[in-house]
CHARMM internal coordinates of N, CA and C (Angstrom, degrees):
IC EDIT
DIST 1 N 1 CA 1.4462
DIST 1 CA 1 C 1.5243
ANGL 1 N 1 CA 1 C 108.42
DIST 1 C 2 N 1.3056
ANGL 1 CA 1 C 2 N 117.07
DIHE 1 N 1 CA 1 C 2 N 79.04
DIST 2 N 2 CA 1.4520
ANGL 1 C 2 N 2 CA 121.03
DIHE 1 CA 1 C 2 N 2 CA -176.09
DIST 2 CA 2 C 1.5156
ANGL 2 N 2 CA 2 C 109.60
DIHE 1 C 2 N 2 CA 2 C -122.33
DIST 2 C 3 N 1.3172
ANGL 2 CA 2 C 3 N 117.61
DIHE 2 N 2 CA 2 C 3 N 120.93
DIST 3 N 3 CA 1.4479
ANGL 2 C 3 N 3 CA 121.94
DIHE 2 CA 2 C 3 N 3 CA -178.39
DIST 3 CA 3 C 1.5160
ANGL 3 N 3 CA 3 C 109.03
DIHE 2 C 3 N 3 CA 3 C -108.63
DIST 3 C 4 N 1.3315
ANGL 3 CA 3 C 4 N 116.41
DIHE 3 N 3 CA 3 C 4 N 106.07
DIST 4 N 4 CA 1.4569
ANGL 3 C 4 N 4 CA 120.86
DIHE 3 CA 3 C 4 N 4 CA 179.42
DIST 4 CA 4 C 1.5159
ANGL 4 N 4 CA 4 C 112.01
DIHE 3 C 4 N 4 CA 4 C -92.15
DIST 4 C 5 N 1.3203
ANGL 4 CA 4 C 5 N 117.52
DIHE 4 N 4 CA 4 C 5 N -1.80
DIST 5 N 5 CA 1.4493
ANGL 4 C 5 N 5 CA 121.14
DIHE 4 CA 4 C 5 N 5 CA -179.55
DIST 5 CA 5 C 1.5230
ANGL 5 N 5 CA 5 C 110.33
DIHE 4 C 5 N 5 CA 5 C -83.96
DIST 5 C 6 N 1.3297
ANGL 5 CA 5 C 6 N 116.64
DIHE 5 N 5 CA 5 C 6 N 129.72
DIST 6 N 6 CA 1.4587
ANGL 5 C 6 N 6 CA 117.93
DIHE 5 CA 5 C 6 N 6 CA 175.44
DIST 6 CA 6 C 1.5291
ANGL 6 N 6 CA 6 C 110.15
DIHE 5 C 6 N 6 CA 6 C -71.85
DIST 6 C 7 N 1.3131
ANGL 6 CA 6 C 7 N 117.72
DIHE 6 N 6 CA 6 C 7 N 159.71
DIST 7 N 7 CA 1.4609
ANGL 6 C 7 N 7 CA 119.29
DIHE 6 CA 6 C 7 N 7 CA 177.10
DIST 7 CA 7 C 1.5290
ANGL 7 N 7 CA 7 C 109.44
DIHE 6 C 7 N 7 CA 7 C -65.26
DIST 7 C 8 N 1.3241
ANGL 7 CA 7 C 8 N 117.13
DIHE 7 N 7 CA 7 C 8 N 147.43
DIST 8 N 8 CA 1.4577
ANGL 7 C 8 N 8 CA 119.05
DIHE 7 CA 7 C 8 N 8 CA 175.83
DIST 8 CA 8 C 1.5245
ANGL 8 N 8 CA 8 C 111.13
DIHE 7 C 8 N 8 CA 8 C -82.69
DIST 8 C 9 N 1.3372
ANGL 8 CA 8 C 9 N 116.17
DIHE 8 N 8 CA 8 C 9 N -13.90
DIST 9 N 9 CA 1.4559
ANGL 8 C 9 N 9 CA 121.22
DIHE 8 CA 8 C 9 N 9 CA 177.53
DIST 9 CA 9 C 1.5227
ANGL 9 N 9 CA 9 C 108.40
DIHE 8 C 9 N 9 CA 9 C -153.90
DIST 9 C 10 N 1.3182
ANGL 9 CA 9 C 10 N 116.10
DIHE 9 N 9 CA 9 C 10 N 143.77
DIST 10 N 10 CA 1.4547
ANGL 9 C 10 N 10 CA 121.08
DIHE 9 CA 9 C 10 N 10 CA 174.98
DIST 10 CA 10 C 1.5182
ANGL 10 N 10 CA 10 C 108.48
DIHE 9 C 10 N 10 CA 10 C -157.01
DIST 10 C 11 N 1.3143
ANGL 10 CA 10 C 11 N 115.33
DIHE 10 N 10 CA 10 C 11 N 157.78
DIST 11 N 11 CA 1.4532
ANGL 10 C 11 N 11 CA 119.05
DIHE 10 CA 10 C 11 N 11 CA 179.65
DIST 11 CA 11 C 1.5117
ANGL 11 N 11 CA 11 C 110.74
DIHE 10 C 11 N 11 CA 11 C 172.18
DIST 11 C 12 N 1.3113
ANGL 11 CA 11 C 12 N 115.24
DIHE 11 N 11 CA 11 C 12 N -160.17
DIST 12 N 12 CA 1.4592
ANGL 11 C 12 N 12 CA 121.68
DIHE 11 CA 11 C 12 N 12 CA -177.99
DIST 12 CA 12 C 1.5286
ANGL 12 N 12 CA 12 C 109.81
DIHE 11 C 12 N 12 CA 12 C -126.81
DIST 12 C 13 N 1.3226
ANGL 12 CA 12 C 13 N 116.00
DIHE 12 N 12 CA 12 C 13 N 136.10
DIST 13 N 13 CA 1.4589
ANGL 12 C 13 N 13 CA 122.40
DIHE 12 CA 12 C 13 N 13 CA 173.97
DIST 13 CA 13 C 1.5248
ANGL 13 N 13 CA 13 C 107.82
DIHE 12 C 13 N 13 CA 13 C -98.73
DIST 13 C 14 N 1.3374
ANGL 13 CA 13 C 14 N 117.52
DIHE 13 N 13 CA 13 C 14 N 124.61
DIST 14 N 14 CA 1.4614
ANGL 13 C 14 N 14 CA 118.16
DIHE 13 CA 13 C 14 N 14 CA 177.03
DIST 14 CA 14 C 1.5230
ANGL 14 N 14 CA 14 C 110.71
DIHE 13 C 14 N 14 CA 14 C -69.90
DIST 14 C 15 N 1.3163
ANGL 14 CA 14 C 15 N 116.96
DIHE 14 N 14 CA 14 C 15 N 134.11
DIST 15 N 15 CA 1.4587
ANGL 14 C 15 N 15 CA 122.76
DIHE 14 CA 14 C 15 N 15 CA 179.88
DIST 15 CA 15 C 1.5217
ANGL 15 N 15 CA 15 C 109.60
DIHE 14 C 15 N 15 CA 15 C -108.45
DIST 15 C 16 N 1.3139
ANGL 15 CA 15 C 16 N 115.56
DIHE 15 N 15 CA 15 C 16 N -48.69
DIST 16 N 16 CA 1.4589
ANGL 15 C 16 N 16 CA 122.46
DIHE 15 CA 15 C 16 N 16 CA 174.12
DIST 16 CA 16 C 1.5241
ANGL 16 N 16 CA 16 C 106.41
DIHE 15 C 16 N 16 CA 16 C -136.21
DIST 16 C 17 N 1.2958
ANGL 16 CA 16 C 17 N 115.10
DIHE 16 N 16 CA 16 C 17 N -176.63
DIST 17 N 17 CA 1.4646
ANGL 16 C 17 N 17 CA 119.08
DIHE 16 CA 16 C 17 N 17 CA 178.21
DIST 17 CA 17 C 1.5295
ANGL 17 N 17 CA 17 C 111.77
DIHE 16 C 17 N 17 CA 17 C -61.19
DIST 17 C 18 N 1.3339
ANGL 17 CA 17 C 18 N 116.80
DIHE 17 N 17 CA 17 C 18 N -30.68
DIST 18 N 18 CA 1.4650
ANGL 17 C 18 N 18 CA 121.43
DIHE 17 CA 17 C 18 N 18 CA -176.41
DIST 18 CA 18 C 1.5261
ANGL 18 N 18 CA 18 C 114.15
DIHE 17 C 18 N 18 CA 18 C -104.64
DIST 18 C 19 N 1.3237
ANGL 18 CA 18 C 19 N 118.10
DIHE 18 N 18 CA 18 C 19 N -17.04
DIST 19 N 19 CA 1.4602
ANGL 18 C 19 N 19 CA 120.61
DIHE 18 CA 18 C 19 N 19 CA -171.93
DIST 19 CA 19 C 1.5257
ANGL 19 N 19 CA 19 C 112.01
DIHE 18 C 19 N 19 CA 19 C -118.50
DIST 19 C 20 N 1.3264
ANGL 19 CA 19 C 20 N 114.23
DIHE 19 N 19 CA 19 C 20 N 149.66
DIST 20 N 20 CA 1.4612
ANGL 19 C 20 N 20 CA 121.64
DIHE 19 CA 19 C 20 N 20 CA 176.98
DIST 20 CA 20 C 1.5218
ANGL 20 N 20 CA 20 C 108.41
DIHE 19 C 20 N 20 CA 20 C -146.12
DIST 20 C 21 N 1.3341
ANGL 20 CA 20 C 21 N 116.15
DIHE 20 N 20 CA 20 C 21 N 157.91
DIST 21 N 21 CA 1.4637
ANGL 20 C 21 N 21 CA 122.18
DIHE 20 CA 20 C 21 N 21 CA -179.23
DIST 21 CA 21 C 1.5269
ANGL 21 N 21 CA 21 C 108.56
DIHE 20 C 21 N 21 CA 21 C -120.39
DIST 21 C 22 N 1.3233
ANGL 21 CA 21 C 22 N 115.97
DIHE 21 N 21 CA 21 C 22 N 130.23
DIST 22 N 22 CA 1.4603
ANGL 21 C 22 N 22 CA 122.28
DIHE 21 CA 21 C 22 N 22 CA 178.83
DIST 22 CA 22 C 1.5313
ANGL 22 N 22 CA 22 C 110.24
DIHE 21 C 22 N 22 CA 22 C -78.85
DIST 22 C 23 N 1.3282
ANGL 22 CA 22 C 23 N 116.80
DIHE 22 N 22 CA 22 C 23 N 139.07
DIST 23 N 23 CA 1.4696
ANGL 22 C 23 N 23 CA 121.92
DIHE 22 CA 22 C 23 N 23 CA 175.55
DIST 23 CA 23 C 1.5291
ANGL 23 N 23 CA 23 C 109.10
DIHE 22 C 23 N 23 CA 23 C -135.50
DIST 23 C 24 N 1.3253
ANGL 23 CA 23 C 24 N 115.85
DIHE 23 N 23 CA 23 C 24 N 159.02
DIST 24 N 24 CA 1.4538
ANGL 23 C 24 N 24 CA 121.99
DIHE 23 CA 23 C 24 N 24 CA 171.89
DIST 24 CA 24 C 1.5183
ANGL 24 N 24 CA 24 C 108.10
DIHE 23 C 24 N 24 CA 24 C -147.31
DIST 24 C 25 N 1.3618
ANGL 24 CA 24 C 25 N 115.38
DIHE 24 N 24 CA 24 C 25 N 148.33
DIST 25 N 25 CA 1.4649
ANGL 24 C 25 N 25 CA 121.54
DIHE 24 CA 24 C 25 N 25 CA -174.94
DIST 25 CA 25 C 1.5232
ANGL 25 N 25 CA 25 C 110.77
DIHE 24 C 25 N 25 CA 25 C -123.90
DIST 25 C 26 N 1.3270
ANGL 25 CA 25 C 26 N 114.74
DIHE 25 N 25 CA 25 C 26 N 141.51
DIST 26 N 26 CA 1.4642
ANGL 25 C 26 N 26 CA 122.63
DIHE 25 CA 25 C 26 N 26 CA -179.19
DIST 26 CA 26 C 1.5235
ANGL 26 N 26 CA 26 C 109.20
DIHE 25 C 26 N 26 CA 26 C -133.64
DIST 26 C 27 N 1.3295
ANGL 26 CA 26 C 27 N 115.36
DIHE 26 N 26 CA 26 C 27 N 166.19
DIST 27 N 27 CA 1.4568
ANGL 26 C 27 N 27 CA 120.04
DIHE 26 CA 26 C 27 N 27 CA 173.06
DIST 27 CA 27 C 1.5118
ANGL 27 N 27 CA 27 C 113.31
DIHE 26 C 27 N 27 CA 27 C 88.74
DIST 27 C 28 N 1.3241
ANGL 27 CA 27 C 28 N 114.98
DIHE 27 N 27 CA 27 C 28 N -144.85
DIST 28 N 28 CA 1.4649
ANGL 27 C 28 N 28 CA 123.50
DIHE 27 CA 27 C 28 N 28 CA -173.98
DIST 28 CA 28 C 1.5273
ANGL 28 N 28 CA 28 C 109.64
DIHE 27 C 28 N 28 CA 28 C -91.75
DIST 28 C 29 N 1.3332
ANGL 28 CA 28 C 29 N 118.37
DIHE 28 N 28 CA 28 C 29 N 111.50
DIST 29 N 29 CA 1.4653
ANGL 28 C 29 N 29 CA 120.44
DIHE 28 CA 28 C 29 N 29 CA -179.44
DIST 29 CA 29 C 1.5352
ANGL 29 N 29 CA 29 C 113.84
DIHE 28 C 29 N 29 CA 29 C -58.41
DIST 29 C 30 N 1.3348
ANGL 29 CA 29 C 30 N 116.67
DIHE 29 N 29 CA 29 C 30 N -23.33
DIST 30 N 30 CA 1.4665
ANGL 29 C 30 N 30 CA 121.01
DIHE 29 CA 29 C 30 N 30 CA 179.93
DIST 30 CA 30 C 1.5268
ANGL 30 N 30 CA 30 C 112.38
DIHE 29 C 30 N 30 CA 30 C -99.36
DIST 30 C 31 N 1.3222
ANGL 30 CA 30 C 31 N 117.24
DIHE 30 N 30 CA 30 C 31 N 2.81
DIST 31 N 31 CA 1.4631
ANGL 30 C 31 N 31 CA 120.91
DIHE 30 CA 30 C 31 N 31 CA -176.95
DIST 31 CA 31 C 1.5185
ANGL 31 N 31 CA 31 C 113.03
DIHE 30 C 31 N 31 CA 31 C -81.57
DIST 31 C 32 N 1.3306
ANGL 31 CA 31 C 32 N 113.80
DIHE 31 N 31 CA 31 C 32 N 171.02
DIST 32 N 32 CA 1.4586
ANGL 31 C 32 N 32 CA 120.38
DIHE 31 CA 31 C 32 N 32 CA 174.83
DIST 32 CA 32 C 1.5276
ANGL 32 N 32 CA 32 C 108.52
DIHE 31 C 32 N 32 CA 32 C -61.90
DIST 32 C 33 N 1.3240
ANGL 32 CA 32 C 33 N 116.71
DIHE 32 N 32 CA 32 C 33 N 138.56
DIST 33 N 33 CA 1.4624
ANGL 32 C 33 N 33 CA 121.53
DIHE 32 CA 32 C 33 N 33 CA -172.89
DIST 33 CA 33 C 1.5260
ANGL 33 N 33 CA 33 C 111.60
DIHE 32 C 33 N 33 CA 33 C -84.71
DIST 33 C 34 N 1.3186
ANGL 33 CA 33 C 34 N 114.74
DIHE 33 N 33 CA 33 C 34 N 133.51
DIST 34 N 34 CA 1.4619
ANGL 33 C 34 N 34 CA 122.16
DIHE 33 CA 33 C 34 N 34 CA 169.98
DIST 34 CA 34 C 1.5249
ANGL 34 N 34 CA 34 C 106.44
DIHE 33 C 34 N 34 CA 34 C -119.45
DIST 34 C 35 N 1.3158
ANGL 34 CA 34 C 35 N 116.02
DIHE 34 N 34 CA 34 C 35 N 123.64
DIST 35 N 35 CA 1.4596
ANGL 34 C 35 N 35 CA 121.60
DIHE 34 CA 34 C 35 N 35 CA 177.01
DIST 35 CA 35 C 1.5198
ANGL 35 N 35 CA 35 C 107.66
DIHE 34 C 35 N 35 CA 35 C -98.88
DIST 35 C 36 N 1.3068
ANGL 35 CA 35 C 36 N 116.12
DIHE 35 N 35 CA 35 C 36 N 114.44
DIST 36 N 36 CA 1.4649
ANGL 35 C 36 N 36 CA 121.75
DIHE 35 CA 35 C 36 N 36 CA -178.97
DIST 36 CA 36 C 1.5234
ANGL 36 N 36 CA 36 C 107.72
DIHE 35 C 36 N 36 CA 36 C -101.75
DIST 36 C 37 N 1.3160
ANGL 36 CA 36 C 37 N 115.91
DIHE 36 N 36 CA 36 C 37 N 117.48
DIST 37 N 37 CA 1.4574
ANGL 36 C 37 N 37 CA 121.59
DIHE 36 CA 36 C 37 N 37 CA -179.40
DIST 37 CA 37 C 1.5171
ANGL 37 N 37 CA 37 C 107.93
DIHE 36 C 37 N 37 CA 37 C -105.85
DIST 37 C 38 N 1.2953
ANGL 37 CA 37 C 38 N 117.01
DIHE 37 N 37 CA 37 C 38 N 117.90
DIST 38 N 38 CA 1.4696
ANGL 37 C 38 N 38 CA 118.55
DIHE 37 CA 37 C 38 N 38 CA -178.09
DIST 38 CA 38 C 1.5237
ANGL 38 N 38 CA 38 C 108.92
DIHE 37 C 38 N 38 CA 38 C -73.46
DIST 38 C 39 N 1.3205
ANGL 38 CA 38 C 39 N 115.09
DIHE 38 N 38 CA 38 C 39 N 147.23
DIST 39 N 39 CA 1.4505
ANGL 38 C 39 N 39 CA 119.81
DIHE 38 CA 38 C 39 N 39 CA -165.23
DIST 39 CA 39 C 1.5036
ANGL 39 N 39 CA 39 C 119.48
DIHE 38 C 39 N 39 CA 39 C -92.55
DIST 39 C 40 N 1.2989
ANGL 39 CA 39 C 40 N 119.90
DIHE 39 N 39 CA 39 C 40 N -15.80
DIST 40 N 40 CA 1.4515
ANGL 39 C 40 N 40 CA 116.55
DIHE 39 CA 39 C 40 N 40 CA -171.25
DIST 40 CA 40 C 1.5075
ANGL 40 N 40 CA 40 C 114.68
DIHE 39 C 40 N 40 CA 40 C -118.26
DIST 40 C 41 N 1.3028
ANGL 40 CA 40 C 41 N 116.07
DIHE 40 N 40 CA 40 C 41 N 150.86
DIST 41 N 41 CA 1.4625
ANGL 40 C 41 N 41 CA 118.84
DIHE 40 CA 40 C 41 N 41 CA 172.90
DIST 41 CA 41 C 1.5248
ANGL 41 N 41 CA 41 C 110.21
DIHE 40 C 41 N 41 CA 41 C -76.60
DIST 41 C 42 N 1.3017
ANGL 41 CA 41 C 42 N 116.00
DIHE 41 N 41 CA 41 C 42 N 156.47
DIST 42 N 42 CA 1.4548
ANGL 41 C 42 N 42 CA 120.45
DIHE 41 CA 41 C 42 N 42 CA 174.82
DIST 42 CA 42 C 1.5059
ANGL 42 N 42 CA 42 C 115.39
DIHE 41 C 42 N 42 CA 42 C 87.97
DIST 42 C 43 N 1.3170
ANGL 42 CA 42 C 43 N 118.73
DIHE 42 N 42 CA 42 C 43 N 0.87
DIST 43 N 43 CA 1.4512
ANGL 42 C 43 N 43 CA 121.49
DIHE 42 CA 42 C 43 N 43 CA 178.79
DIST 43 CA 43 C 1.5228
ANGL 43 N 43 CA 43 C 108.45
DIHE 42 C 43 N 43 CA 43 C -142.92
DIST 43 C 44 N 1.3043
ANGL 43 CA 43 C 44 N 115.72
DIHE 43 N 43 CA 43 C 44 N 166.38
DIST 44 N 44 CA 1.4641
ANGL 43 C 44 N 44 CA 119.56
DIHE 43 CA 43 C 44 N 44 CA 179.21
DIST 44 CA 44 C 1.5197
ANGL 44 N 44 CA 44 C 110.30
DIHE 43 C 44 N 44 CA 44 C -110.08
DIST 44 C 45 N 1.3225
ANGL 44 CA 44 C 45 N 116.30
DIHE 44 N 44 CA 44 C 45 N 164.58
DIST 45 N 45 CA 1.4637
ANGL 44 C 45 N 45 CA 119.37
DIHE 44 CA 44 C 45 N 45 CA 175.92
DIST 45 CA 45 C 1.5225
ANGL 45 N 45 CA 45 C 108.26
DIHE 44 C 45 N 45 CA 45 C -67.19
DIST 45 C 46 N 1.2985
ANGL 45 CA 45 C 46 N 116.45
DIHE 45 N 45 CA 45 C 46 N 148.46
DIST 46 N 46 CA 1.4602
ANGL 45 C 46 N 46 CA 122.68
DIHE 45 CA 45 C 46 N 46 CA -176.96
DIST 46 CA 46 C 1.5280
ANGL 46 N 46 CA 46 C 110.36
DIHE 45 C 46 N 46 CA 46 C -115.49
DIST 46 C 47 N 1.3211
ANGL 46 CA 46 C 47 N 116.03
DIHE 46 N 46 CA 46 C 47 N 145.78
DIST 47 N 47 CA 1.4617
ANGL 46 C 47 N 47 CA 119.91
DIHE 46 CA 46 C 47 N 47 CA -179.67
DIST 47 CA 47 C 1.5284
ANGL 47 N 47 CA 47 C 111.75
DIHE 46 C 47 N 47 CA 47 C -60.63
DIST 47 C 48 N 1.3350
ANGL 47 CA 47 C 48 N 117.87
DIHE 47 N 47 CA 47 C 48 N -27.22
DIST 48 N 48 CA 1.4620
ANGL 47 C 48 N 48 CA 120.22
DIHE 47 CA 47 C 48 N 48 CA -179.49
DIST 48 CA 48 C 1.5315
ANGL 48 N 48 CA 48 C 112.00
DIHE 47 C 48 N 48 CA 48 C -63.39
DIST 48 C 49 N 1.3360
ANGL 48 CA 48 C 49 N 117.55
DIHE 48 N 48 CA 48 C 49 N -22.27
DIST 49 N 49 CA 1.4640
ANGL 48 C 49 N 49 CA 120.32
DIHE 48 CA 48 C 49 N 49 CA 178.51
DIST 49 CA 49 C 1.5336
ANGL 49 N 49 CA 49 C 111.72
DIHE 48 C 49 N 49 CA 49 C -63.62
DIST 49 C 50 N 1.3160
ANGL 49 CA 49 C 50 N 117.19
DIHE 49 N 49 CA 49 C 50 N -27.41
DIST 50 N 50 CA 1.4685
ANGL 49 C 50 N 50 CA 120.48
DIHE 49 CA 49 C 50 N 50 CA 178.72
DIST 50 CA 50 C 1.5290
ANGL 50 N 50 CA 50 C 110.93
DIHE 49 C 50 N 50 CA 50 C -63.56
DIST 50 C 51 N 1.3418
ANGL 50 CA 50 C 51 N 117.04
DIHE 50 N 50 CA 50 C 51 N -27.87
DIST 51 N 51 CA 1.4630
ANGL 50 C 51 N 51 CA 120.70
DIHE 50 CA 50 C 51 N 51 CA -178.98
DIST 51 CA 51 C 1.5212
ANGL 51 N 51 CA 51 C 113.64
DIHE 50 C 51 N 51 CA 51 C -70.47
DIST 51 C 52 N 1.3116
ANGL 51 CA 51 C 52 N 117.68
DIHE 51 N 51 CA 51 C 52 N -6.67
DIST 52 N 52 CA 1.4596
ANGL 51 C 52 N 52 CA 120.38
DIHE 51 CA 51 C 52 N 52 CA 175.41
DIST 52 CA 52 C 1.5259
ANGL 52 N 52 CA 52 C 111.48
DIHE 51 C 52 N 52 CA 52 C -71.23
DIST 52 C 53 N 1.3320
ANGL 52 CA 52 C 53 N 116.31
DIHE 52 N 52 CA 52 C 53 N -11.19
DIST 53 N 53 CA 1.4697
ANGL 52 C 53 N 53 CA 122.00
DIHE 52 CA 52 C 53 N 53 CA -173.39
DIST 53 CA 53 C 1.5183
ANGL 53 N 53 CA 53 C 110.46
DIHE 52 C 53 N 53 CA 53 C -124.31
DIST 53 C 54 N 1.3161
ANGL 53 CA 53 C 54 N 115.85
DIHE 53 N 53 CA 53 C 54 N 164.23
DIST 54 N 54 CA 1.4642
ANGL 53 C 54 N 54 CA 122.63
DIHE 53 CA 53 C 54 N 54 CA 176.91
DIST 54 CA 54 C 1.5295
ANGL 54 N 54 CA 54 C 108.14
DIHE 53 C 54 N 54 CA 54 C -77.18
DIST 54 C 55 N 1.3327
ANGL 54 CA 54 C 55 N 116.78
DIHE 54 N 54 CA 54 C 55 N 104.30
DIST 55 N 55 CA 1.4550
ANGL 54 C 55 N 55 CA 121.47
DIHE 54 CA 54 C 55 N 55 CA -175.01
DIST 55 CA 55 C 1.5294
ANGL 55 N 55 CA 55 C 113.25
DIHE 54 C 55 N 55 CA 55 C -71.12
DIST 55 C 56 N 1.3168
ANGL 55 CA 55 C 56 N 117.65
DIHE 55 N 55 CA 55 C 56 N -18.20
DIST 56 N 56 CA 1.4681
ANGL 55 C 56 N 56 CA 119.80
DIHE 55 CA 55 C 56 N 56 CA 176.30
DIST 56 CA 56 C 1.5191
ANGL 56 N 56 CA 56 C 111.24
DIHE 55 C 56 N 56 CA 56 C -79.59
DIST 56 C 57 N 1.3053
ANGL 56 CA 56 C 57 N 116.52
DIHE 56 N 56 CA 56 C 57 N -25.71
DIST 57 N 57 CA 1.4670
ANGL 56 C 57 N 57 CA 121.75
DIHE 56 CA 56 C 57 N 57 CA -176.10
DIST 57 CA 57 C 1.5317
ANGL 57 N 57 CA 57 C 113.18
DIHE 56 C 57 N 57 CA 57 C -97.55
DIST 57 C 58 N 1.3266
ANGL 57 CA 57 C 58 N 117.13
DIHE 57 N 57 CA 57 C 58 N -36.96
DIST 58 N 58 CA 1.4635
ANGL 57 C 58 N 58 CA 120.87
DIHE 57 CA 57 C 58 N 58 CA -170.20
DIST 58 CA 58 C 1.5264
ANGL 58 N 58 CA 58 C 112.89
DIHE 57 C 58 N 58 CA 58 C -113.45
DIST 58 C 59 N 1.3064
ANGL 58 CA 58 C 59 N 114.59
DIHE 58 N 58 CA 58 C 59 N 152.87
DIST 59 N 59 CA 1.4703
ANGL 58 C 59 N 59 CA 123.72
DIHE 58 CA 58 C 59 N 59 CA 168.92
DIST 59 CA 59 C 1.5202
ANGL 59 N 59 CA 59 C 105.63
DIHE 58 C 59 N 59 CA 59 C -98.15
DIST 59 C 60 N 1.3192
ANGL 59 CA 59 C 60 N 117.20
DIHE 59 N 59 CA 59 C 60 N 115.01
DIST 60 N 60 CA 1.4547
ANGL 59 C 60 N 60 CA 122.38
DIHE 59 CA 59 C 60 N 60 CA -175.39
DIST 60 CA 60 C 1.5285
ANGL 60 N 60 CA 60 C 109.23
DIHE 59 C 60 N 60 CA 60 C -101.72
DIST 60 C 61 N 1.3184
ANGL 60 CA 60 C 61 N 116.36
DIHE 60 N 60 CA 60 C 61 N 122.44
DIST 61 N 61 CA 1.4597
ANGL 60 C 61 N 61 CA 121.23
DIHE 60 CA 60 C 61 N 61 CA 177.63
DIST 61 CA 61 C 1.5266
ANGL 61 N 61 CA 61 C 107.78
DIHE 60 C 61 N 61 CA 61 C -112.07
DIST 61 C 62 N 1.3149
ANGL 61 CA 61 C 62 N 115.98
DIHE 61 N 61 CA 61 C 62 N 118.38
DIST 62 N 62 CA 1.4577
ANGL 61 C 62 N 62 CA 122.77
DIHE 61 CA 61 C 62 N 62 CA 177.79
DIST 62 CA 62 C 1.5157
ANGL 62 N 62 CA 62 C 108.05
DIHE 61 C 62 N 62 CA 62 C -108.23
DIST 62 C 63 N 1.3078
ANGL 62 CA 62 C 63 N 117.01
DIHE 62 N 62 CA 62 C 63 N 138.18
DIST 63 N 63 CA 1.4589
ANGL 62 C 63 N 63 CA 118.13
DIHE 62 CA 62 C 63 N 63 CA 173.85
DIST 63 CA 63 C 1.5188
ANGL 63 N 63 CA 63 C 110.60
DIHE 62 C 63 N 63 CA 63 C -144.96
DIST 63 C 64 N 1.3041
ANGL 63 CA 63 C 64 N 114.28
DIHE 63 N 63 CA 63 C 64 N 158.37
DIST 64 N 64 CA 1.4602
ANGL 63 C 64 N 64 CA 121.59
DIHE 63 CA 63 C 64 N 64 CA -178.15
DIST 64 CA 64 C 1.5190
ANGL 64 N 64 CA 64 C 110.16
DIHE 63 C 64 N 64 CA 64 C -92.94
DIST 64 C 65 N 1.3250
ANGL 64 CA 64 C 65 N 116.31
DIHE 64 N 64 CA 64 C 65 N 141.86
DIST 65 N 65 CA 1.4538
ANGL 64 C 65 N 65 CA 120.49
DIHE 64 CA 64 C 65 N 65 CA 178.66
DIST 65 CA 65 C 1.5153
ANGL 65 N 65 CA 65 C 111.92
DIHE 64 C 65 N 65 CA 65 C -60.56
DIST 65 C 66 N 1.3045
ANGL 65 CA 65 C 66 N 114.76
DIHE 65 N 65 CA 65 C 66 N -37.82
DIST 66 N 66 CA 1.4671
ANGL 65 C 66 N 66 CA 119.97
DIHE 65 CA 65 C 66 N 66 CA 178.84
DIST 66 CA 66 C 1.5225
ANGL 66 N 66 CA 66 C 107.77
DIHE 65 C 66 N 66 CA 66 C -122.91
DIST 66 C 67 N 1.3270
ANGL 66 CA 66 C 67 N 115.73
DIHE 66 N 66 CA 66 C 67 N 135.17
DIST 67 N 67 CA 1.4550
ANGL 66 C 67 N 67 CA 124.77
DIHE 66 CA 66 C 67 N 67 CA 179.58
DIST 67 CA 67 C 1.4675
ANGL 67 N 67 CA 67 C 114.78
DIHE 66 C 67 N 67 CA 67 C -7.66
END
COOR INIT
IC SEED 1 N 1 CA 1 C
IC BUILD
């Protein structure tokens, strides 16, 4: 499960005046959206998680629970 493709989009979503959440997107920008929420504290979402899905069919949005 190795994803060598960089995200086609990434950035930060403002949550509060002081906090923001990092996101990155993979796959088909026009595809049906899958929101992948990583499950554990203390780590960040990894690009390899996008490979769990069909990248030609879906737009995969990964984001971190904490900034």
